[in-house]
N, C-alpha and C positions, 0 to 999 in steps of 0.2 A: 397290238397295233404297233407298227414301226415308229421310230422317233419322228420321221417326217412322212406322214401319211400322204398318199397320192390323192388327187382331187379330180372330181368331174363336175362340170358346170352345165346345168340343164337350163337353156334359155339364153338367147344371144341379144337381148334388148340392152338398154342403157346400163342397168345394174349388172347384168350378166357379163357384159363386155368389160366394165370397170373391175369387177371382182376377179375375172379370169386373168386379166393383165396384172392386177395388183398381187395376186397369189404368185404368179410367175416371178414378178420383181422381188418378192420376199423370199425367194428360194424354194418355194413349194411347187412340186411338180403337178401340173395340170395334165391329166392323162387322157381325158375325154371331154369333148364339147358336144352337147346334144341340142338339136334344134329341129323343128318341123320345116325349117327353111334351109335346105342343103347348102346354098351359096353362103349364107351368113355363118353357118356352122363351119364350113371349110375355111372361110376367110379368118375367123377368129382362131380356129384351131392352128392354122399356119403361124399366127402371131405368137402363140404360146407353146408351140411345139407339141400339140396334142393331136389325137385322132378325132376326126369328125364322125359322129354317129347319129342315127335316127332314134327318135323316141320309141322305145320298145326293144331296141337292141340290147344284148347283155352288156353290163358295165363291170369293169374290173377295179375301178378306183376304190380307195378306202372310205373317202368322204364324198358324198354327193350333195351338191348345192342346187336347190330348185329355185331358179330366179325367173318366175313367170308371174303374170297378173294374179291377184288373189283369187278371182273366180275360176281360174284354171288349175289351181294347186291340187284340189281333190281329184280331178280328172287325170292329171299328170301322175299323181301318186298311184292311182289305180292301174294305169298303163305300165308304170315301172314295176309294180308288184307282180304283174302278169308276165313280165319278161323272164328270161332264163337266168337272170342274175342270181348269184348265190348271196342272198342278203344277210345271212347270219354273220355277225361280227362287223358289219358295215355301219356307218353313220349316215343318216340322211337329214339334211337341214333345209328348211325353206326360209326365204328372206322376207316374208310378209311382216309388216308392222302390226297389223290388226288381228291376224289369225294366230292361233296357238298350234302347238305340235300335234294336236288331235287330228288335224287335217291329214296327217300322214299315217293314220291308223292301219291302212292296208299294208304298208311297208313294215310297220311294227309287228303285225301279225306274221310276217315272213321272217322275222328274226332280227331286223335292223333296229338300232337305237335311233330314235327320232327326236328332233328338236326344232326350234325356230331361232333364227339369228338375224336381227334386223339392224342395219346401219341407219341411224337417224341423220339422213342427209338428202339432198336433192340430186337426182341423176338425170341429166339431159344428154343430147348427142355430143355436146362439146366437153362433157365432164372428163377430167384427167383421172387416170388410174392411181390415185393417191388417197388412201383411206386413213392416213395418220391423223390421230386426234378425233376421229369420228366416233360419237357414242354408239355402242354396240350392245343392244338388248338381247339377252339370250335366256332360253328356258327349255325344258324338256327332260328326257331321260339322262341319267348321270353320265353315261358315256358320251352322249351327244353334247351335253354341256361342256364336258372336258375338251372335246374336239373343237367346239366352237370357240371356247375361251383361248385355247392354244393358237388357233388360226388368227383370231382377233388380235392377240398380243403380237404375233409374228407380223401382222399388218400394221402395227402401231396404233391400234384402235383403243378406245376407252371402254373396256368391257364391264358390263354390270348385269346382274340378274333381274328378271322381271317376273311377276306372277302372271300366269296365263289369263286370269280373270281381269287383269288391269290393261291388257294389251290394246283393247279398242280405244279406251280413253288416252292411253299413251300415244297411239297413232293419231288420234284426233288433235292432240297437242301439236304434232308435227304438221297436220293439215293447216292449223291456224298459223303456224310459223312459216310455211313456205307456199303451198299452192293457193291458199285463201289470201295470204298476204299479196301474192302476185295478182289475184283477182281484184283486190282492193286498189292496187297500183294501176291496174288496167282501167278501173273506174276513174282514177285520178287523171290518167292520160286522156280519156274521153272528155272529161270536164275541161282539161287544159285546151284541148282542140276546139271545144265549143267557145272558149274564151279567146280564140284567135291565136293561140301559141302554136307555132309550127313544129317545134321539137320539145314536147312536154318533158321527155326524159332528161333532157339537158337542164331544164329548170328544176326538176325534181331531184336531181342527183345529190346535191349538197345537203339538202334538208333530210333526205332519206338516210344518207350516211351518218349524219350527226344524230339523227333519232335512234338508229340502230346502236351506235356507239354509246349513247346516253343510256339506253335500255340495258345493254350488256354491262355497263359500268355500275349503274345505280338501281336498276329495276324499273318497273312500270311507273310507279308514282314519281320518281325522279325524272323520268324522261317525258312525262306528260306535260304538254303546254297547249296554248291556243285559247280560243274564245270560251270553250266550256270550262276550262280551269279558271279563267278570269271572271266568268259569270257574265259574259257579253251577250245578253239575251237578244238584242236587236240584230247583232251580227249573225247569230244562229238562225234567226227568222229570215234574214236576207238570203243566207245560204240555201235554206230549204225552198224558198220561193224561186230562186234562180235555177236550182237543180231540177225543177220540174221540166226544164227545157232539154234535159239530157236523160233519156229514158232509163229508168231503174235506179239512178244514182241517189235520188231523194230517199228511197227506201233503205238503201245501203247506209247512207249517212245517218238516218234515224236509228237504225238498229245499233250501229257502232256508238252513236252518241248516248243512247240509253245505257249501254254497257258502261261507258265512261262515267256517266253521272252516278250510277249505282256503286262503282268500285274504285274510282280514282279521285284524287283531290280536285276540289272545285268550289266555287262560290255560287250562291243563288240556286242551290240544287232543286228546291221545290218549284221555284219559278221556271227553271230550265225544263223540268219534267212536264210542266203545264204546256210549255211551248212544243215540246216533242209529242205530248199527248194529243194536242190538236191535230198533229199530222197523223197520228195513229188512228184517230177517230174518223178521218175523212173517207 
């Protein structure tokens, strides 16, 4: 394989867009952009100087990145394997955090080296194509791991190996860290609105930033504060009573509170569990 292998990106969603633009910025040639949506493929291909192609067309790039939803990876792998691409000597990587390289078995049977390479970050429509410092979990065939590692380092990512059997829990960690955290914040917004606060995010901004900084600096125990840590039983009871007015939030509070009582510092733990247990038994 050449010193700087050529790249193809399959999928033009948030991650595919960021990856293609970041690869180009790092001096790696993106040769093909593949999508089921021709307009999106053409738009992204123009931005990176690549050719827009359809799924199933032959690919010439050395390294093919599959950036599609998890449930679509196996289907995409099948369609790529059926194309007239000469797969022997190529590397194919998918970017799922939960799935292993086994999803790419049809391509491996065609002679490609396969692997998974997952950037532990959140990708939305406004995400900038900057992957520097992003943790990058890789596994798979030796040639695929080498290619993923080289690309990750070129992009300035923090590359590390992960065992395939550990990927689901690894990805669940990410779920707690980003989408489920956002879900919790959404619950907070709704509670704030029920309290008559017009712009809950403005009120939440400072405490959220301080909490994240405290967690990153000292860990969960050092960052944990509030009535559960203090053992304020009556305050927790009041919270639970009032949260019944905001659909679903009492249950969320209870689940998170029980987790906190079991694993984080706090006073009156037995009494606190009784308070929370009364909620659980209703």
